[in-house]
C-alpha positions in Angstrom: -21.1 -2.3 -11.0 -23.7 0.2 -13.5 -26.4 1.1 -12.0 -28.0 2.1 -15.7 -27.7 -0.3 -18.7 -24.7 1.4 -20.5 -26.5 0.6 -24.4 -28.9 3.8 -22.7 -26.1 6.5 -22.0 -25.0 8.9 -24.5 -21.4 9.0 -25.6 -19.0 11.7 -25.6 -15.9 12.7 -27.0 -13.3 11.7 -24.3 -11.1 15.2 -25.7 -14.2 17.1 -25.0 -14.8 16.0 -21.9 -11.2 16.8 -21.3 -11.8 20.1 -22.3 -14.6 20.7 -20.4 -13.8 19.6 -17.3 -10.6 21.4 -17.4 -12.1 24.8 -18.2 -14.5 23.8 -14.9 -12.1 23.5 -12.8 -9.8 26.7 -13.9 -13.0 28.8 -13.4 -13.6 27.3 -9.9 -9.7 28.7 -9.2 -7.5 25.6 -9.7 -4.4 26.3 -12.0 -4.2 25.6 -15.2 -1.8 22.9 -14.8 -3.1 20.8 -11.6 -6.8 21.4 -13.9 -5.6 19.5 -16.6 -3.9 16.6 -14.8 -7.4 16.6 -12.5 -9.6 16.4 -15.7 -7.4 14.1 -17.4 -7.4 11.5 -14.5 -11.4 11.7 -13.8 -11.7 11.2 -17.6 -9.6 8.4 -17.5 -11.9 6.9 -14.9 -14.8 7.0 -16.9 -12.6 5.5 -20.0 -11.6 2.2 -17.3 -15.3 2.3 -17.0 -14.8 3.4 -12.8 -17.8 5.3 -13.2 -18.5 6.3 -9.7 -14.8 7.1 -9.6 -14.3 9.5 -12.8 -16.3 12.9 -13.7 -18.9 11.9 -11.2 -16.1 13.5 -8.6 -15.7 16.4 -10.3 -19.2 18.5 -8.8 -17.8 17.3 -5.6 -14.3 18.8 -6.2 -16.0 22.5 -7.4 -18.1 22.5 -4.5 -15.0 21.9 -2.3 -12.2 24.2 -4.1 -14.9 26.9 -3.4 -15.3 26.3 0.3 -11.8 26.1 0.8 -12.0 22.3 1.4 -9.7 21.9 -1.7 -6.5 23.9 -2.1 -6.1 25.5 -5.4 -3.0 27.1 -5.4 0.3 26.4 -4.4 2.8 23.5 -3.5 3.1 20.2 -1.0 5.7 20.3 1.7 8.3 17.8 1.6 8.2 16.4 5.6 10.9 14.1 5.4 13.3 12.5 2.9 15.9 9.5 2.8 16.8 7.9 -0.4 14.3 4.8 -0.7 11.4 7.1 1.2 9.8 10.3 1.4 6.8 11.6 3.6 4.7 14.6 2.1 2.1 17.0 3.8 -0.2 17.3 0.7 -1.7 20.8 2.4 -5.0 19.6 0.8 -4.3 19.8 -2.4 -6.0 17.9 -5.7 -5.2 14.4 -4.7 -4.5 13.6 -8.6 -2.1 16.4 -8.7 -0.2 14.6 -5.7 -0.3 11.5 -7.3 1.3 12.3 -10.4 4.0 14.4 -9.0 4.7 11.3 -6.8 5.5 8.8 -9.7 7.4 11.9 -11.4 9.7 11.6 -7.9 9.5 7.8 -7.4 9.8 6.2 -10.9 13.2 7.9 -11.7 14.3 6.8 -7.4 13.1 3.2 -8.0 15.2 2.8 -11.0 17.8 3.7 -9.0 17.5 1.8 -5.8 15.0 -0.9 -6.9 12.3 0.1 -4.6 10.9 3.8 -3.5 7.8 4.4 -1.5 6.2 7.7 -0.8 3.6 8.5 2.5 1.1 11.8 1.9 -0.9 12.6 4.9 -3.7 15.6 4.0 -4.1 15.1 0.0 -7.6 15.9 -1.1 -9.3 13.1 -2.9 -7.3 10.8 -5.0 -10.0 9.4 -7.3 -9.9 6.1 -9.2 -6.7 3.9 -8.2 -6.6 2.7 -11.3 -5.6 5.0 -13.9 -1.9 5.8 -11.6 -1.5 1.8 -12.1 -1.4 2.2 -15.8 1.2 5.0 -15.7 3.8 2.6 -13.3 3.2 -0.6 -15.4 4.2 1.1 -18.9 7.4 2.3 -17.1 7.8 -1.1 -16.3 7.0 -1.2 -12.1 5.0 -3.0 -9.9 3.1 -0.5 -8.1 1.1 -0.6 -4.4 -1.2 1.9 -3.5 -3.4 2.3 -0.9 -5.4 5.2 0.2 -7.8 6.0 3.3 -9.9 8.7 4.4 -9.4 9.7 8.2 -12.4 12.4 8.5 -14.6 9.7 7.3 -15.8 6.5 8.3 -18.5 4.3 6.8 -17.1 0.6 7.7 -17.3 -1.2 11.1 -14.4 -3.3 12.6 -15.6 -7.0 11.9 -17.8 -7.7 15.0 -19.2 -4.4 15.8 -21.5 -2.3 14.5 -20.0 1.0 14.4 -18.0 2.6 11.8 -14.2 2.8 12.1 -13.0 2.7 8.7 -13.6 4.0 5.4 -13.9 0.8 2.8 -9.5 1.8 2.4 -9.1 0.8 -1.6 -5.7 -1.1 -2.2 -4.3 -1.3 -5.7 -1.5 -3.2 -7.3 -0.4 -3.1 -11.1 2.3 -4.9 -12.9 3.1 -5.1 -16.7 2.5 -8.2 -18.4 3.1 -9.3 -21.9 -0.9 -9.6 -22.2 -2.1 -7.0 -21.0 -1.3 -4.9 -17.9 -2.7 -6.1 -15.1 -4.5 -3.4 -12.9 -6.0 -4.5 -9.3 -8.4 -2.3 -7.5 -10.1 -3.1 -4.5 -11.7 -2.0 -1.3 -11.3 -3.6 1.8 -14.8 -3.3 1.9 -17.7 -5.1 -0.4 -18.8 -1.9 -1.9 -17.7 1.7 -1.9 -19.4 5.2 -0.7 -19.8 6.6 -3.8 -22.2 3.3 -5.2 -23.8 3.5 -1.7 -24.3 7.2 -2.3 -25.2 7.0 -5.9 -27.8 4.2 -4.7 -29.1 5.9 -1.8 -29.8 9.1 -4.0 -31.4 7.3 -6.5 -33.6 5.0 -4.0 -32.2 2.0 -5.1 -31.0 -1.4 -3.2 -28.2 -3.5 -3.7 -28.9 -6.9 -5.2 -27.2 -8.3 -1.6 -26.8 -7.3 1.9 -23.7 -5.5 1.3 -24.6 -3.0 4.3 -25.3 -3.3 7.9 -27.5 -1.4 10.5 -26.4 -0.2 13.5 -28.0 -3.0 15.1 -26.0 -5.8 13.6 -28.8 -6.5 10.7 -27.6 -7.3 7.3 -29.5 -5.2 5.0 -29.3 -4.6 0.9 -30.6 -0.8 1.5 -28.1 2.1 1.4 -31.2 4.5 3.3 -29.4 2.9 6.7 -26.7 5.6 6.4 -29.6 8.3 7.1 -30.4 6.7 10.3 -29.4 7.3 13.4 -27.1 6.0 14.7 -25.8 4.9 10.8 -25.5 2.0 9.3 -22.5 0.8 7.7 -20.8 -1.0 4.5 -19.9 -4.7 5.4 -16.1 -5.7 5.0 -15.3 -7.9 2.4 -16.7 -11.4 3.4 -19.2 -10.5 4.7 -20.6 -11.4 8.1 -19.5 -14.7 7.6 -16.2 -14.1 6.9 -15.4 -10.5 7.0 -12.5 -11.2 9.2 -10.7 -10.8 5.5 -12.1 -7.5 5.0 -11.4 -6.4 8.2 -7.8 -7.3 8.2 -7.3 -5.8 4.8 -8.6 -2.8 5.9 -6.5 -2.4 8.9 -3.6 -2.8 6.4 -4.1 -0.3 4.5 -5.1 1.9 7.5 -0.9 1.2 8.8 0.8 1.7 5.3 -1.5 5.2 4.8 -2.5 7.0 8.4 0.5 4.6 10.2 3.3 5.5 8.4 2.2 9.1 7.2 1.7 9.8 11.0 -1.1 11.4 10.4 -5.1 10.9 10.7 -8.0 9.3 12.4 -5.8 10.1 15.5 -6.0 13.8 14.9 -8.8 16.4 14.1 -10.7 15.9 11.4 -10.3 18.3 7.8 -12.9 17.1 5.9 -13.4 15.0 2.8 -9.4 13.8 1.8 -7.3 11.0 1.9 -4.0 9.6 3.3 -2.1 8.0 0.7 0.5 5.3 0.5 2.5 4.4 -2.6 5.5 1.8 -3.6 7.4 1.1 -6.7 9.5 -2.2 -7.3 11.4 -2.2 -10.2 11.8 -5.8 -11.5 15.4 -5.4 -12.6 16.6 -4.6 -9.1 15.2 -8.5 -8.5 15.0 -11.1 -10.5 14.7 -8.8 -13.8 12.3 -7.7 -15.8 12.1 -10.4 -18.2 12.2 -13.1 -15.3 9.5 -11.1 -14.0 6.9 -11.1 -17.3 8.1 -15.3 -17.8 6.6 -15.7 -14.6 3.9 -13.3 -14.5 2.9 -14.4 -18.5 2.5 -17.9 -17.7 0.4 -17.3 -14.3 -1.8 -15.2 -16.4 -2.2 -17.7 -19.3 -3.1 -20.2 -16.6 -5.8 -18.2 -15.5 -7.1 -17.1 -18.5 -7.3 -20.6 -20.3 -8.8 -21.9 -17.2 -12.1 -24.2 -17.7 -14.5 -21.5 -16.9 -17.6 -22.3 -14.2 -20.2 -21.1 -16.6 -20.1 -22.2 -19.8 -19.4 -19.3 -22.4 -17.9 -17.4 -20.5 -14.0 -17.0 -19.8 -11.7 -16.0 -16.7 -11.1 -12.5 -16.7 -7.9 -10.8 -15.1 -8.8 -7.2 -12.9 -8.1 -4.6 -15.6 -8.8 -6.4 -18.5 -12.0 -5.6 -19.2 -11.5 -1.7 -18.1 -8.6 -1.6 -20.8 -10.9 -3.4 -23.4 -13.4 -0.3 -23.0 -10.9 2.1 -23.1 -9.6 1.5 -26.2 -13.4 1.4 -27.3 -14.7 4.2 -25.8 -11.6 6.6 -27.3 -12.5 5.2 -30.7 -16.6 5.4 -30.2 -16.8 7.9 -27.1 -17.1 7.6 -23.5 -20.4 6.4 -22.4 -21.6 8.7 -19.0 -23.7 7.8 -16.5 -26.9 9.9 -16.6 -26.3 11.6 -13.4 -23.0 13.5 -14.4 -23.8 15.9 -16.3 -27.0 17.3 -14.6 -24.7 17.7 -11.6 -22.5 19.7 -13.5 -24.5 21.7 -15.6 -25.2 24.7 -12.8 -21.3 25.0 -12.3 -21.7 25.1 -16.4 -24.1 27.9 -16.5 -22.4 30.2 -13.6 -18.9 30.0 -15.5 -20.7 30.4 -18.8 -19.4 27.7 -20.5 -21.3 24.8 -23.2 -21.9 21.6 -21.9 -20.2 19.1 -24.0 -22.6 17.8 -27.1 -22.9 13.6 -27.3 -21.6 12.1 -30.3 
């Protein structure tokens, strides 16, 4: 979903971006360890090509640290602890740090118990979900990750016109001999991030992915600024949107429902309610038979007769992982809106902007 051709973008060394982002967060008041984790997650998002959920988020994070919306110090609270499950109060700490802490707890538990789950209430925004799937797949685990933001609403229920839910991403990753599969989708056709970017640039979507408050499909993100505001259509759009609506409800149950906190409570600002479950294939049919099954399935997909001659079936995450390998060598092609948004912070903290390769 790139709005600018990546050919026209300047490229930057990922290490330079990582140290720049880390320094910005430290200067804003986030402790060193959390800053490194958050910066790494954002840079990984750009490495994978998820350019609305990488460093594009950093200016918003910095503003929220300064406004007190993102907590810069301290730790989460464990509210409930059973052998295979935990519930945390994320205390509005940085989402990427909370997820990494969660994986530190879940991976050994899933090895021991076969399955381990975590629900987090009051997390700050968690950035690009695909980034966390890579770590779980490397550990040989199947991971399910879901997120909703109870403080905002931009998606109407199917058949309705008023916003109730967020795009509600749900992600699953699993190991595969042909390259790990990273599925990162949302229950709506597009995301808030992409809609905001298009609106800011005065651009429209190629198709009618949105709806105005009267229920008319549209491709113009300017409908979000109307009163009453428009909404993002669920997956399936006006004809089959019951599918996206159902998926959105599933995410709400996994996140707000299991966390016991969310839309029914007072709003606290930009953030997330999170669900993570890790499955260890060795507790089921075994790692080698898991791979045998998934490798066979994946092979049947990628060797499928293409619908358009000269193309081929692409697995979720494949293009992102290939792009990541390329950009680690040749530099990250940043979306042109990212560094200008960070320049005022760099100036205030007396930090030099990273130089292009």
